[in-house]
C-alpha positions as CSV (number, residue, x, y, z in Angstrom):
1,M,-25.7,-0.9,-0.9
2,S,-22.4,-2.3,-1.2
3,G,-19.1,-0.6,-2.8
4,P,-16.1,-1.7,-5.0
5,E,-14.5,-4.5,-3.2
6,K,-11.8,-3.6,-0.7
7,Y,-8.2,-4.5,-1.5
8,I,-4.8,-4.3,-0.2
9,L,-1.5,-2.7,-2.9
10,L,1.0,-4.6,-1.2
11,A,4.9,-3.3,-2.2
12,E,7.3,-5.0,-1.2
13,D,10.7,-6.5,-3.1
14,D,11.7,-9.3,-0.6
15,A,9.9,-12.6,-2.6
16,V,9.9,-14.0,0.2
17,V,8.6,-11.8,2.6
18,A,6.2,-11.0,0.4
19,E,4.9,-14.4,-0.1
20,L,4.9,-14.5,4.1
21,I,2.7,-11.6,4.0
22,M,1.0,-13.1,1.3
23,H,0.1,-15.9,3.6
24,A,-0.6,-14.4,6.9
25,L,-3.3,-12.4,5.2
26,G,-4.4,-15.8,3.4
27,Q,-5.3,-16.8,6.6
28,M,-7.7,-14.5,7.5
29,D,-12.1,-14.9,7.0
30,P,-12.7,-13.5,4.0
31,R,-9.7,-13.5,2.6
32,P,-8.2,-10.0,1.2
33,H,-7.4,-9.5,-2.6
34,V,-4.1,-8.4,-1.9
35,V,-2.4,-6.4,-5.4
36,H,1.8,-7.0,-4.6
37,V,4.3,-4.9,-7.1
38,R,7.9,-5.4,-6.7
39,D,9.4,-2.4,-6.5
40,G,8.6,1.5,-6.0
41,V,8.1,2.5,-10.0
42,E,5.6,-0.3,-10.3
43,A,4.0,0.9,-7.3
44,L,3.4,4.0,-8.7
45,D,2.3,2.6,-12.2
46,Y,0.2,0.4,-10.8
47,M,-1.6,3.9,-8.3
48,Y,-1.6,5.7,-11.7
49,A,-2.9,2.7,-13.8
50,R,-0.4,3.2,-16.4
51,D,1.2,0.3,-18.3
52,Q,0.6,-3.4,-17.6
53,F,-1.7,-1.7,-14.7
54,Q,-3.9,0.4,-17.2
55,D,-6.7,-2.4,-17.1
56,R,-6.7,-2.2,-12.9
57,P,-10.2,-1.3,-10.9
58,P,-10.8,2.5,-11.4
59,H,-10.9,2.0,-7.1
60,G,-8.1,2.8,-5.3
61,P,-6.7,0.2,-2.5
62,A,-8.1,0.5,1.0
63,V,-4.3,0.5,2.3
64,M,-0.8,0.7,0.7
65,L,1.5,-2.0,2.3
66,L,4.6,-0.1,1.5
67,D,8.3,-1.5,2.4
68,V,10.8,1.2,2.4
69,K,13.9,-0.3,1.3
70,M,13.3,-1.0,-2.5
71,P,14.8,-1.2,-5.6
72,K,13.8,1.0,-8.3
73,L,12.2,3.9,-6.2
74,D,12.6,3.3,-2.8
75,G,9.6,3.6,-0.5
76,I,9.6,7.2,1.3
77,E,9.9,8.9,-2.6
78,V,6.4,6.1,-3.2
79,L,4.9,7.9,0.0
80,R,6.7,11.7,-1.2
81,Q,4.4,11.0,-4.6
82,I,1.4,10.1,-3.7
83,K,0.9,12.0,-0.9
84,S,1.4,15.1,-2.5
85,D,-1.7,13.8,-5.3
86,E,-4.6,15.2,-4.6
87,R,-5.8,12.4,-6.2
88,L,-4.1,9.7,-4.2
89,K,-3.2,11.6,-0.9
90,G,-6.5,10.3,0.8
91,T,-5.1,6.7,0.6
92,P,-4.0,4.7,3.3
93,V,-0.2,3.8,3.6
94,V,1.5,1.4,5.7
95,M,5.1,1.7,5.7
96,L,5.8,-2.4,6.9
97,T,9.5,-2.2,6.6
98,S,12.5,-3.9,8.4
99,S,14.0,-0.6,8.6
100,Q,13.9,1.0,12.2
101,D,16.4,4.7,11.1
102,E,14.7,7.1,12.9
103,R,15.0,9.0,10.6
104,D,12.7,6.7,8.1
105,V,10.0,6.6,10.9
106,R,10.0,10.9,11.0
107,E,10.4,11.1,7.4
108,S,7.4,8.5,6.9
109,Y,5.2,10.3,9.0
110,A,6.1,13.9,8.2
111,L,5.0,12.8,4.3
112,G,1.9,11.5,5.6
113,A,2.6,7.5,6.7
114,N,-0.8,6.4,8.7
115,A,1.4,3.9,10.1
116,Y,5.3,2.8,10.6
117,V,5.4,-0.7,11.3
118,V,8.6,-3.0,11.6
119,K,8.4,-6.4,10.4
120,P,8.6,-8.3,13.3
121,V,11.5,-11.1,13.5
122,E,9.0,-13.9,14.7
123,F,6.5,-15.2,12.0
124,R,3.6,-15.5,14.4
125,N,4.0,-12.1,15.7
126,F,4.1,-10.4,12.1
127,A,1.1,-12.3,11.1
128,R,-0.8,-11.3,14.2
129,V,0.4,-7.5,13.4
130,L,-0.9,-8.5,9.0
131,R,-4.2,-9.9,10.4
132,H,-4.6,-6.8,12.9
133,L,-3.8,-4.4,9.9
134,A,-5.8,-5.8,7.2
135,Q,-9.0,-6.0,9.5
136,F,-8.9,-2.2,10.5
137,W,-8.4,-1.2,6.9
138,L,-10.7,-3.6,4.6
139,Q,-13.2,-3.9,7.0
140,I,-13.4,-1.1,10.0
141,N,-12.2,2.3,8.1
142,H,-14.8,3.5,6.1
143,P,-13.5,5.9,4.8
144,P,-15.6,9.1,3.1
145,P,-16.7,9.2,-0.3
146,E,-14.8,12.3,-1.3
147,N,-11.8,9.7,0.1
148,R,-12.2,7.4,-2.5
149,V,-9.3,7.0,-5.6
150,V,-10.5,6.7,-9.2
151,A,-7.5,6.7,-12.0
152,L,-8.0,8.0,-14.7
153,A,-5.9,6.8,-17.9
154,A,-6.3,10.1,-18.8
155,T,-5.1,11.7,-15.6
156,A,-2.1,9.5,-15.2
157,K,-0.3,10.5,-18.6
158,C,0.8,13.5,-16.9
159,A,1.5,12.5,-13.6
160,P,5.0,12.4,-12.1
161,R,6.9,9.0,-12.8
């Protein structure tokens, strides 16, 4: 029995970095499906199936790659909201950022981040790290059934914004 297609939610505001990430992930076989959002508000709208994302698949992403420094709502606050919501807290979140600020690292783990990866400057190393992350979360990791995320439009209306 096969379940719903696993996919990655990428929350990254820098278009060039997002393109590099999608290019690196596109080199995988099989090629993972990646949904790209451009800021923290879009990330939460996606997770709660709100606004333009109300018709998204009913299951959540296999993993969220979340930048720390984003406009409108930063990645730390997105992480805080996801991990404090019973319906979403099982979603694996990898902080994928250029920030090496020790406070960001500490706070990310304290809030429940599954990993904190600093974006390497050299593209080949960065691409290798991304492929390893994707392989783990999409192919190797098998979350228990109770951790599957189901976003319901009716309950999303009362979710924090």
